[in-house]
C-alpha positions as CSV (number, residue, x, y, z in Angstrom):
1,M,105.4,126.5,98.1
2,S,104.2,123.1,99.0
3,E,101.7,122.6,101.8
4,I,103.3,119.3,102.7
5,K,105.7,119.9,105.6
6,N,106.1,116.5,107.2
7,L,105.9,112.9,106.1
8,L,105.1,110.1,108.6
9,I,106.6,106.9,107.2
10,L,105.6,103.3,108.3
11,P,108.0,101.1,106.3
12,H,107.7,97.4,105.3
13,L,104.4,96.6,107.0
14,H,103.4,92.9,106.5
15,V,99.7,92.6,106.0
16,Q,98.0,89.2,105.9
17,N,94.7,88.5,104.1
18,A,94.0,91.9,102.8
19,N,91.1,92.3,100.4
20,A,92.3,91.7,96.8
21,I,88.9,92.5,95.2
22,S,89.1,96.3,94.9
23,S,85.8,96.8,93.0
24,P,83.1,94.9,91.0
25,M,85.4,95.0,87.9
26,T,89.0,94.9,89.2
27,W,91.2,92.8,91.5
28,G,94.8,92.3,92.4
29,F,95.4,95.1,95.0
30,P,93.3,96.8,97.6
31,A,91.5,99.9,96.5
32,L,93.1,103.2,97.4
33,S,90.0,104.1,99.3
34,A,90.9,101.4,101.8
35,F,94.2,103.2,102.6
36,V,92.4,106.6,102.8
37,G,89.9,105.0,105.1
38,L,92.7,103.7,107.2
39,M,94.1,107.3,107.4
40,H,90.8,108.7,108.6
41,A,90.3,105.9,111.1
42,L,93.8,106.4,112.4
43,E,93.3,110.1,112.8
44,R,90.1,109.5,114.9
45,K,91.9,106.8,117.0
46,L,94.9,109.0,118.0
47,P,95.0,110.0,121.7
48,E,94.6,113.6,122.6
49,H,98.3,114.3,123.2
50,L,99.1,113.4,119.6
51,E,98.0,116.5,117.8
52,L,98.3,115.4,114.1
53,E,96.3,116.2,111.0
54,F,96.5,113.9,108.1
55,Q,96.5,115.4,104.6
56,G,97.1,112.4,102.3
57,V,98.5,108.9,102.0
58,G,100.8,107.1,99.6
59,V,101.3,103.4,99.2
60,I,104.5,101.6,98.0
61,C,104.2,97.8,97.5
62,H,107.4,95.8,98.0
63,D,106.0,92.3,97.7
64,Y,102.6,90.6,97.3
65,Q,101.2,87.1,97.2
66,A,97.7,86.7,95.9
67,Q,95.8,83.8,97.4
68,A,94.6,82.4,94.1
69,S,95.3,79.4,91.9
70,R,95.9,79.6,88.2
71,G,94.8,77.1,85.6
72,G,95.4,78.2,82.0
73,F,93.9,81.7,81.5
74,T,91.6,81.5,84.5
75,R,92.3,82.0,88.2
76,S,90.3,81.1,91.3
77,F,90.5,82.4,94.8
78,H,91.4,80.2,97.8
79,L,88.1,80.2,99.7
80,T,87.4,79.2,103.3
81,R,84.8,76.7,104.3
82,N,82.3,78.5,106.6
83,P,80.9,76.7,109.7
84,V,77.3,75.4,109.6
85,D,74.5,77.8,110.5
86,K,72.2,77.6,113.5
87,S,70.0,75.1,111.8
88,G,72.9,72.7,111.1
89,N,72.9,73.3,107.4
90,T,76.0,74.2,105.4
91,A,76.5,77.9,105.2
92,A,76.9,79.6,101.8
93,I,80.4,80.3,100.7
94,V,80.9,84.0,100.1
95,E,83.7,84.5,97.6
96,E,86.5,86.6,99.1
97,G,89.7,87.5,97.4
98,R,92.7,87.7,99.8
99,I,96.3,88.9,99.3
100,H,99.4,89.0,101.5
101,L,101.3,92.3,101.2
102,E,104.5,94.0,102.2
103,I,103.9,97.7,101.9
104,T,105.2,101.1,103.1
105,L,102.7,103.7,104.1
106,V,103.6,107.4,103.7
107,F,101.3,110.0,105.4
108,A,101.4,113.7,104.9
109,V,100.9,115.2,108.4
110,S,100.9,118.5,110.2
111,G,100.3,119.7,113.8
112,E,102.1,120.5,117.0
113,A,103.4,116.9,117.4
114,C,105.7,117.4,114.4
115,H,108.0,119.9,116.0
116,G,111.3,118.7,117.3
117,D,113.3,115.7,116.2
118,E,113.0,113.6,119.3
119,E,109.3,114.4,119.7
120,G,108.7,113.5,116.0
121,Q,110.3,110.1,116.3
122,R,108.4,109.3,119.5
123,V,105.2,110.2,117.7
124,A,106.1,108.0,114.7
125,R,106.7,105.0,117.0
126,E,103.4,105.6,118.9
127,V,101.5,105.9,115.6
128,A,103.1,102.7,114.3
129,E,102.0,100.9,117.5
130,I,98.4,102.0,117.0
131,V,98.5,100.9,113.3
132,S,99.8,97.5,114.3
133,G,96.4,96.8,116.1
134,M,94.3,98.1,113.2
135,R,93.0,96.5,110.0
136,I,94.6,97.5,106.6
137,A,92.2,96.9,103.7
138,G,90.6,94.1,105.9
139,G,94.0,92.5,106.6
140,S,95.9,92.0,109.8
141,V,99.3,93.6,110.4
142,I,101.8,90.9,111.2
143,P,104.5,91.8,113.7
144,A,108.2,91.0,113.1
145,P,109.2,87.6,114.5
146,L,110.6,87.6,118.0
147,G,114.3,88.3,118.0
148,E,114.3,89.6,114.5
149,E,115.0,93.4,114.0
150,P,112.6,95.2,111.6
151,R,114.2,96.3,108.4
152,Q,113.4,99.9,109.1
153,H,111.8,101.7,112.0
154,P,109.0,104.2,111.6
155,W,110.0,107.8,111.5
156,L,108.8,111.4,110.9
157,E,110.5,113.3,108.1
158,R,110.5,117.1,108.2
159,L,110.7,118.6,104.7
160,D,112.6,121.9,104.1
161,D,111.0,125.0,102.7
162,D,114.1,125.6,100.5
163,P,113.3,123.8,97.1
164,E,116.9,122.4,96.6
165,A,117.2,121.1,100.2
166,R,113.6,119.7,99.9
167,A,114.4,117.9,96.6
168,L,117.7,116.5,98.1
169,R,115.9,115.1,101.1
170,F,113.2,113.5,99.1
171,R,115.8,111.8,96.8
172,R,117.3,110.2,99.9
173,L,113.8,109.0,101.0
174,R,113.2,107.4,97.6
175,R,116.2,105.2,97.9
176,R,114.9,103.8,101.2
177,W,111.7,102.7,99.4
178,L,113.5,100.6,96.9
179,P,112.8,98.0,95.7
180,G,109.1,98.6,95.3
181,F,106.4,100.3,93.2
182,A,104.1,103.2,94.0
183,L,100.6,103.4,92.6
184,V,99.8,106.8,91.0
185,C,96.8,108.1,89.0
186,R,97.0,108.6,85.2
187,D,93.8,110.3,84.3
188,D,95.8,112.1,81.6
189,L,96.5,108.9,79.7
190,L,92.8,108.0,79.7
191,T,91.9,111.4,78.3
192,R,94.6,111.2,75.7
193,R,93.6,107.8,74.6
194,L,89.9,108.8,74.3
195,A,90.9,111.7,72.0
196,E,93.0,109.4,69.8
197,M,90.1,106.8,69.5
198,R,87.6,109.5,68.7
199,E,89.7,110.6,65.8
200,E,89.2,107.1,64.3
201,S,85.5,106.8,65.5
202,S,83.3,109.5,66.9
203,E,81.3,106.8,68.7
204,A,84.2,105.9,71.0
205,T,83.4,106.2,74.7
206,V,85.5,106.6,77.9
207,L,84.8,102.9,78.6
208,D,86.4,102.0,75.3
209,A,89.5,104.0,76.1
210,W,89.6,102.5,79.7
211,L,89.4,98.9,78.4
212,D,91.9,99.6,75.6
213,L,94.5,100.8,78.2
214,S,93.7,97.9,80.6
215,R,94.5,95.0,78.2
216,L,96.9,93.6,75.7
217,N,95.7,94.4,72.2
218,H,96.6,91.9,69.5
219,E,96.6,93.7,66.1
220,C,96.9,92.2,62.7
221,R,99.4,93.7,60.2
222,L,99.3,93.2,56.5
223,T,102.6,93.9,54.6
224,E,103.3,93.4,50.9
225,T,106.5,91.7,49.8
226,E,107.9,91.0,46.4
227,N,109.3,87.6,45.6
228,V,112.1,86.8,43.2
229,E,109.7,86.6,40.3
230,G,108.4,90.2,41.0
231,E,105.0,89.1,42.2
232,L,103.5,90.9,45.2
233,R,102.4,88.8,48.1
234,E,100.6,89.8,51.3
235,E,102.1,88.6,54.6
236,V,100.1,88.5,57.8
237,S,101.8,89.3,61.2
238,W,100.4,89.7,64.7
239,E,101.7,92.4,67.1
240,I,100.8,93.2,70.7
241,R,100.1,96.8,71.3
242,R,100.1,98.4,74.7
243,P,101.3,101.8,76.0
244,P,104.6,101.9,77.8
245,G,104.5,101.6,81.6
246,W,102.8,99.3,84.0
247,L,99.2,100.5,83.6
248,V,96.3,99.0,85.6
249,P,92.6,99.8,85.9
250,I,91.7,101.1,89.4
251,P,88.6,102.3,91.2
252,V,89.0,105.9,92.6
253,G,85.7,106.4,94.4
254,Y,81.9,106.7,93.7
255,G,79.5,108.6,91.5
256,A,75.9,109.4,92.5
257,I,73.1,107.7,90.6
258,S,70.3,109.2,92.7
259,R,69.5,112.5,94.4
260,L,70.5,113.0,98.0
261,L,67.8,111.4,100.1
262,E,66.8,112.6,103.5
263,P,67.8,110.6,106.7
264,G,65.3,107.8,107.3
265,E,63.9,108.0,103.7
266,V,65.6,104.7,102.7
267,A,64.5,101.7,104.6
268,R,67.1,99.5,106.3
269,A,69.9,102.1,105.8
270,R,72.9,101.6,108.1
271,D,72.5,105.1,109.6
272,A,69.0,106.7,110.0
273,T,70.5,110.1,110.9
274,T,72.7,110.7,107.8
275,P,71.6,111.7,104.3
276,F,71.6,108.7,101.9
277,R,72.6,108.5,98.2
278,F,72.9,105.6,95.8
279,V,76.3,105.4,94.0
280,E,78.3,103.3,91.7
281,S,82.1,102.9,91.4
282,L,84.3,105.3,89.5
283,Y,87.2,104.0,87.5
284,T,90.4,105.4,86.0
285,I,93.8,104.2,84.9
286,G,96.6,103.9,87.5
287,Q,100.3,103.2,87.0
288,W,102.9,101.4,89.1
289,V,106.1,103.5,89.1
290,S,109.4,102.9,90.8
291,P,109.8,105.4,93.7
292,H,113.0,106.8,92.1
293,R,110.9,108.2,89.3
294,L,108.9,110.4,91.7
295,S,110.1,114.0,91.9
296,S,108.1,115.2,94.9
297,P,105.9,113.9,97.7
298,E,102.8,115.3,95.9
299,E,103.2,112.7,93.1
300,L,103.0,109.9,95.6
301,L,100.1,111.0,97.9
302,W,96.4,110.4,97.4
303,Y,93.8,112.7,98.9
304,V,90.0,113.2,98.9
305,D,88.7,115.4,96.1
306,N,84.9,115.4,96.4
307,D,82.5,117.4,94.3
308,L,79.3,117.3,96.2
309,D,77.3,119.4,93.6
310,A,78.2,116.9,90.9
311,G,77.7,113.9,93.1
312,L,81.4,112.8,92.9
313,Y,83.1,111.2,95.8
314,R,86.5,110.4,94.6
315,L,90.2,110.3,95.3
316,A,92.9,112.3,93.4
317,N,96.6,112.2,93.0
318,K,98.8,115.0,91.5
319,F,101.1,112.8,89.4
320,P,99.3,113.4,86.1
321,A,99.4,117.2,86.3
322,R,103.1,117.3,87.4
323,H,104.2,114.6,85.0
324,T,102.5,116.3,82.0
325,A,103.9,119.7,82.9
326,T,107.5,118.3,82.7
327,Q,107.1,116.7,79.3
């Protein structure tokens, strides 16, 4: 039986100038850690009478507009000119990637505030009001224009314990999220591709598999043909190989590159009372899928899955395990 009993849905939020640079190596959509961070900040920001616990968050993108110009194969971000500094000199330009988004946020929640239909809808409206004053991935939530009715209102969806009724209700939810695409985790494709590459070369690494799945691979094919005179000739053709599906490289957290340092041991740390550790970004393969291809809320939601002993601080999503099990 699933632990997810309620979904808090904030549909068609318009976010302006969100951060498009998700990591040192990827760009194009905010990192999932930004939305998980929003979830934690929202939970701390709730008033006492809203007794809600957040278990995970899913993101469905309906529209986007990257603030970048394209010239040939290169792109450049639209940058702002910063004011002069206190000495009157021109301040340095810090490169920032921005993107406008239209997204739906889906939170898995539990708590006393979820009981009762009228109470649940009141809670959904109050949470949406709080989110409207927060930052989402560094961007601002833009309200609907005056006199224009929002496409959908926020609501709290209670899921049944009966599997058939639960599946029917989730199918109805999926239709309300169309058109759009949900970002899910595909660790399984990365593992599978690494095994295939190591059959050809034992020196293949996870980085090789990650890059292979992240790009268009142009491959040369040689075929032998026979002409009318019976002579064999070699013909060269180029093909583009890429696995099916809209695959993208994504960051999913951080991995430790140092031991856990005691509070105050590192100079100029932001917090002198919390243990400190140097980390670097962790990457995997993600996939944009249409919501109608999701069979359960677990396939949509992201949650924290840390392994402190191994020094892993990462996010996880149950799409790979469930998808592989149905194949």
